[in-house]
C-alpha positions in Angstrom: 92.8 65.3 174.2 89.8 66.6 172.3 86.2 65.8 173.1 84.2 63.6 170.8 82.6 65.7 168.1 79.2 64.2 168.5 79.1 64.9 172.2 80.1 68.6 172.3 76.6 70.0 172.2 75.4 67.3 174.6 78.1 68.2 177.1 77.2 71.9 177.0 73.6 71.0 177.6 74.6 68.8 180.5 76.6 71.6 182.0 73.5 73.8 181.8 71.3 71.1 183.2 69.2 71.1 180.0 69.4 67.3 179.2 66.7 64.9 180.1 67.5 62.0 182.5 68.2 59.2 180.0 70.4 61.4 177.8 72.3 62.7 180.8 72.8 59.1 182.1 74.1 57.9 178.8 76.5 60.9 178.5 77.7 60.4 182.1 78.5 56.8 181.3 80.5 58.0 178.3 82.3 60.5 180.4 83.6 57.8 182.7 85.6 56.3 179.7 86.6 59.4 177.7 89.2 61.8 179.1 88.7 64.4 176.4 85.0 64.7 177.1 85.6 64.9 180.8 88.0 67.9 180.4 85.5 69.6 178.0 82.7 69.2 180.6 85.0 70.7 183.3 85.8 73.7 181.1 82.2 74.2 180.1 81.0 73.8 183.7 83.4 76.5 184.9 82.1 78.8 182.3 78.5 78.0 183.2 79.3 78.6 186.9 80.8 82.0 186.1 77.8 83.0 184.0 75.4 82.0 186.8 77.5 84.0 189.4 77.4 87.2 187.3 74.7 89.6 188.1 72.5 90.5 185.1 72.1 94.2 184.4 68.9 94.8 182.5 69.8 98.5 181.7 72.5 97.5 179.2 71.3 97.9 175.6 73.2 96.5 172.6 73.6 98.6 169.5 71.9 97.8 166.2 75.2 96.8 164.5 75.8 94.3 167.3 72.4 92.6 166.6 73.2 92.5 162.8 76.6 90.9 163.5 75.1 88.3 165.8 72.3 87.5 163.3 74.8 87.3 160.4 77.0 84.8 162.4 74.0 82.7 163.4 73.0 82.5 159.7 76.5 81.5 158.7 76.7 78.6 161.1 76.5 75.3 159.4 73.6 73.1 160.6 74.3 69.5 161.5 74.1 67.2 158.5 71.6 64.4 158.3 74.4 61.9 158.8 75.6 63.6 162.0 72.1 63.6 163.4 71.7 59.9 162.6 75.1 59.1 164.1 74.2 60.8 167.4 70.7 59.1 167.4 72.4 55.8 166.7 74.9 56.3 169.5 72.2 57.3 172.0 69.5 54.8 171.1 69.3 51.1 171.6 70.0 48.8 168.7 66.7 47.1 169.4 64.9 50.3 168.3 67.1 51.4 165.5 67.6 48.0 163.7 63.9 47.4 163.2 63.5 51.0 162.0 66.2 50.5 159.4 64.7 47.1 158.3 61.3 48.8 157.9 62.9 51.5 155.7 64.6 48.9 153.6 61.3 47.0 153.1 59.5 50.2 152.2 62.2 51.1 149.7 62.0 47.7 148.1 58.2 47.9 147.8 58.4 51.4 146.2 61.1 50.3 143.8 59.1 47.3 142.6 55.9 49.2 142.5 57.4 51.9 140.1 58.8 49.3 137.7 56.6 48.6 134.7 55.3 45.0 134.8 56.9 42.7 132.3 54.2 41.3 129.9 55.2 38.4 127.9 53.6 38.0 124.5 51.6 34.8 123.9 53.4 32.2 121.8 52.6 32.5 118.1 51.0 29.6 116.4 51.5 28.7 112.8 47.9 29.8 111.9 48.5 33.2 113.3 51.7 33.6 111.4 50.2 32.3 108.2 47.3 34.7 108.5 49.5 37.7 109.0 52.4 36.9 106.8 50.4 36.5 103.7 50.8 39.2 101.0 47.0 39.7 100.7 46.8 41.7 104.0 43.0 41.4 103.8 42.6 41.2 107.5 39.4 42.4 109.3 40.0 45.7 111.1 40.1 44.3 114.6 42.3 45.0 117.5 43.5 41.4 117.7 44.7 41.5 114.0 46.4 44.9 114.6 48.3 43.5 117.6 49.4 40.4 115.7 50.8 42.5 112.8 52.4 44.9 115.3 54.1 42.0 117.1 55.7 41.0 113.8 56.7 44.5 112.6 55.7 48.1 113.1 56.4 48.8 109.5 54.0 46.1 108.5 51.3 47.6 110.8 51.8 51.0 109.2 51.4 49.5 105.8 48.2 47.6 106.8 46.7 50.8 108.4 47.6 52.8 105.3 46.1 50.2 103.0 42.9 50.0 105.1 42.6 53.8 105.4 42.8 54.3 101.6 40.0 51.8 100.8 36.8 53.1 99.6 34.0 52.8 102.1 31.1 50.5 101.2 27.9 52.4 100.3 25.7 52.8 103.2 22.3 54.4 103.5 22.3 58.0 104.7 19.7 58.8 107.3 18.3 62.3 107.7 15.6 63.7 109.9 12.9 63.3 107.2 13.7 59.7 106.5 13.6 58.9 110.2 10.1 60.5 110.6 8.9 58.4 107.7 10.4 55.3 109.2 8.8 56.0 112.6 5.4 56.7 110.9 5.4 53.4 109.1 5.4 51.4 112.2 
């Protein structure tokens, strides 16, 4: 029997006494029911015991090529995916902790999704007076924002025609003020 994939690292850490108490307890409970994981723990424990029993010789030096090979293999190992990490976390944690966290993430996702959507603005209902004022052929509307919005709600081509017509009109004659006329006006008061 093979050990459970999500427990291999944890079993190795358990054999090396590197797990904290709650994780070790949860893993020991799993080992009571899983034959594959029990065998894997026995194998890893025997390797760990052999390594502890061996005397370390600090005079041994590895070659540069050995270090390059080890570094290359470490880079080539595939890190755990997010789903594997979440599955292990789910298996080790209580549903009372995980379920509210998932619910909070869903609520945040819904809020972000609704916040990014453009608000739907409904146009006010058109009355017959508004339609009559805009639909006439004279198009002698005052240049106000409200009139432009009314015409744009009917047709963008009509708005373009209205703006073109109003832009080509001759401006009414207005007095031109210069600095000399302003000083004369100020002196007369």
